[in-house]
N, C-alpha and C positions, 0 to 999 in steps of 0.2 A: 244779840245774845250778850248779856253782861256776865263777865266771869268774876268780877270783883277783884281783879288783879291790883295789888298795891305796890309792887316792886318787880324788878327784873327777876330777883330770886324767887318771889312768890309765883311768877309766871312759870319758872323752871319747875317748881313743885307741881303746879297744875298740869304742865306738859307731861310729866312723868305718870300722872294718873289718867290722862286722856290723850291717847295717841292720835286723835283727830287734829290736835293743835300742831302747828309747825314748830319744829325745834328752835328755829330762828326766824321770827317774823321779818326781820330786816333782810334776810336772804330770800325769803319766800315772796315778799310783796315789794315791788319796786317803789311804791309810794308810801311805804312805812315811814311815819314822821319822826321816828326816834323814840326812845323810852320816855324822856321827860314829857314830850307832847302827848304821847300815847297814854301816859298815866295822869295827864292834866296837872303836871308839876312844873310847868315852864313859866 
C-alpha cells in the first residue's frame, strides 16, 4: 500500500485522517528503518 508520504509531518497528517496507521511507526515496528530510509531520502 503506497501512501505517498513525503515527510514525517506529512505522515502525521495522514495519521490524523486514517486511524489504522500507527501514530509512531518507530514505536510500533521494531524493524522500522528510520524516517530518512523509510522516505528513501538517505
